[in-house]
N, C-alpha and C positions, 0 to 999 in steps of 0.2 A: 466510588468504584464498587461494582456490584456483579453478579452473573445472571442469565438469562438462560432457560432452557428451552432449545429447539431442536427439531430433527433429531431427537434422541442424543443430542450432546448439550454441554454446557459452555456457554461463549461469555468470556470476561469483557464487561463494558465498562465505560466510565462516559458520564452525562455532563452536559454545561448547558445553563440556561434554563428557559421556562418550559415545564413538560407539555404546555398547550401550545407552544410555537412550532412552527412549520419544521419537520424533522430534515436534519443532514446527517446522514449515515456514513462514517468515514471507516473504509476497509483498511485494516492494519496491513502492513507489507513486511513481515507477517505479524509483528506485534502493534499494538495500537501506538505505541510510542513514535512510531515513524511520522505522526501527524505532530507537529510543534504545539504545545500548550498555548501559545501566544495566537495561533491561528484558531484554534478552538475557542478561546475566550472572545476574540474579536468577532468570530461568527455569531456567538451567543449575544454579544452586545449588539450584533446587528439583526437582533429579533428572531434568531433561530434556536431551535433545540438542537445541539450537537451531541451526537454519539459515536464514539470510536471505539473499535471492539478487536479483539485479538482473534486471529483465524485459528481454526482446530490446530493441535499441536503446537501451539505457542502462548506464551503469557500465562493468563488464568484461565484459559479454555481448555477443554478435554484434551488430554495427551495420552495416545494410546501406543501404537508401534509406529516409532519415528523411522524405522528403516523400511517400513513396507506399509504405507499408509493405505487404508481399506475405503478411502473415498477418491472422488476425482475433482478436477477443475469444476465441472458443473455441479458437483455436490456442495462445493463451497460457494458458488453462485446461488444455489437453492438457499444455502443458510442466510445470505444477504437477503434475499426475498423474505423469508421466514421472519426474520429479526426485525425487519421493517414493518411487517405486520403486526408482530407482537408488541411493537414500541409504540405503535400509533394507528395502525389499522388504515391508514391512507397514504398515497404515494409520497415517496420521500426522494429528496436530492440524494443520489448516491455518489460517493466520491472515492476513488482507488489510487494509491501511490504505489509505485514499482510492481511488485507481483501482484499487490492487491488492486492495481489497475486492470490487469487481466481477468481477475474475478469480477471486477466491476463491469467492463464489456460484456462478458457472458452473461451476467446476471440481468442487464438491461435487454439484452437480446431475447433470453429465455423466459424471462418473466416481465414483460413491457409494462404490465398494468400495476406493477408495484412501485415505479420509480417515474418521478417527475422530471428529473434533470440528472445531468451525469458530468463530473469532473474527472479527468485523468491527469495524473501527475507521473512523469517521469517513467512511462511505461512503452509497451509496444503491442502490435496486434498479432503477434505468433508467439508460440508457447516457448519455454525454455529449450535451447539447443540451436542448431544453425538457422539463422533467419532466411527469409526469402531473399531471392538473389538482387532484388531492388532496395532491400533495407541495409543500412549499416549495421554492422556486428560490433561487438564489444571491442574497444581499441586494444589490439594486441600488446603493445608495449605496457599499456595499464594493468592487463590482466597477468602478464608475466610478473610485473612488480609485486601485484596482490598476492598471487601465489607462491612467490620466492620466501614471503615471510614466514618464519617457524610459527607453528600454531601454540597459542598459550595454553597453560593448565586451565582448563576450563572452569575448574573450580575454584581458581584463585580469582576474586573479584578484582584486584589492582591490574593483573596480568591481562584479563580480559579488557579492561578498560584502556589499558596501554595499546593492545591489539587494535581495538576499534578506532583509537586516535591516530594510529600509523596508517591504517586503512583509509582513514578520511583524507590525509595528507596525500596519499596516492590518488585518490578520487577527486580530488580538488574541493572537498568540503571543509568545514571548519572542524578541527582536531578537538578543541575544547568541547565545543557542543557535543560531538560524536562520543567523547569521553563520557561525559555526563549522562547521556541516553544509554549508553552500553551499561554504565553502573546502575541506572534505574531498571533496565531489562533484568540484570543479574539479579537485584534485590527481589524482583517480583517472579523470578522462575522457581516454580516449586520444587524442594528436595535439593539434593546435592550431587546428582548423578551428572557426570561431565558430558554425556549425551545429549541430555536435555538442555544443558546450559549452552552447548554450541548448537543446537537446532535453533534455540531462541535468539542467539545472536546472529547467527548466518541465514536463518529461513531455510535450511537446506531440505527440509521436507518437501517443499514445493517443486523441486527439481525431480522428485520421485513419481510425482503424480500423473495420471493418466489425464492428458489434456486433448484429447481426440473427441469429436472431429474438430478440424480447424473452425475458426469463427471469422478470420479476416473477410473473407468473401460477403459475409453477413453485415459488415458495418453499415452499408447504404440503409439497411432496415431500421437503424436507430432513429426514432421518431421523437426523441426528447431533446430540449437545448443541451448543448454540450460545450464544455471547455476542455480544452487540451492544453495543459501547463508543462513546458518543459525547459530545463537549464540548458542554455547555450552551450556550457562546457562539460556536459555529461558524456563521460567517457565509457560508461556502462551499457546504457541504451542511449547512443548519441541522437542529437536531436532530429535527424532525419526521420527516426520512427515516430516521433510526436508529430511531424510534418505530414506524413503519410495518413495518419489517424484522421488529422484534421482535414485533409482532402478528401477522404472515403467516408466520414460521417456527415450527412446533409447539414448544411449550416452551421458546422462546429466553429467556433472561435479558438484561434491558436494565440497563447500568450507564451511567449519566449521570454525566459528571465537571463537577462544578458550578462550577469555576474554569477550564475548559479551553475551547481553541477547535479549531482543525484539527489541532494536534499533540499529542502526549501529553507533559504537562509533568513534570519531575523529581518535583514533590510528588505526582504520581498514579501513578508506576510502581509502587509497592508495591500499591495497591490494584488495578490492572490485573494485575499478576502473580499475585496471590492468586486472582483471578476465573479467570484462565486455567488455571492448576494445578487448580483446582476441577472444571474439565471433564473432566478425567482424561487 
């Protein structure tokens, strides 16, 4: 695990595999630990150099003003292109999960020469906020349950891990896996400020970004092989969002994980790895 300086910021990264192998760049959503270790390891075993990274204001990347970020969604997309260039100087397979999937879509549209393939996991083609009329919104009952939970003491590692586990149960993810990831995120969070810990756990900075102009109407411009992965039981971004992206990106393949929600479960890692490697 190390850092790379690009676009006047520092990004925390972790690498797997041979430095000379084709690059697969994984956009965290918002920290790199959104991507399972086992997926990174299997992609590396498949002959890829895998680099996962933290977005700005998360993990080991530059943290500045969490309540008023001075960058945009397009700035994060530019970070992805600059990082791909800094790591290899040739087109990379870009993958984004959740909010990282939004970054990845804009990055491929704005910087097409930087990327050779695109994987989008559990995301949608419109910014945070009300979706387009033809797209399913967050499941209301699920959101009520999520926000009814009392917030933990963000400076208390065990309380934060418990909070993540309860949220995973509401969403239909594995609570034990969520607990372990939350503890690792807490351990990687610099300093002891409660606001910083909350931002790292919830990715709340992303909801404050300027995400204009829209990019959904540009999806037909994507000219690289594209894989759209979505959990059948995703209650945060229901599967109709992934289906819409797959319809609108020319030639995109849709892979629906029948027993998954928002996270990639261990049982699906092999299937997702195989599909990503097939993109080239």
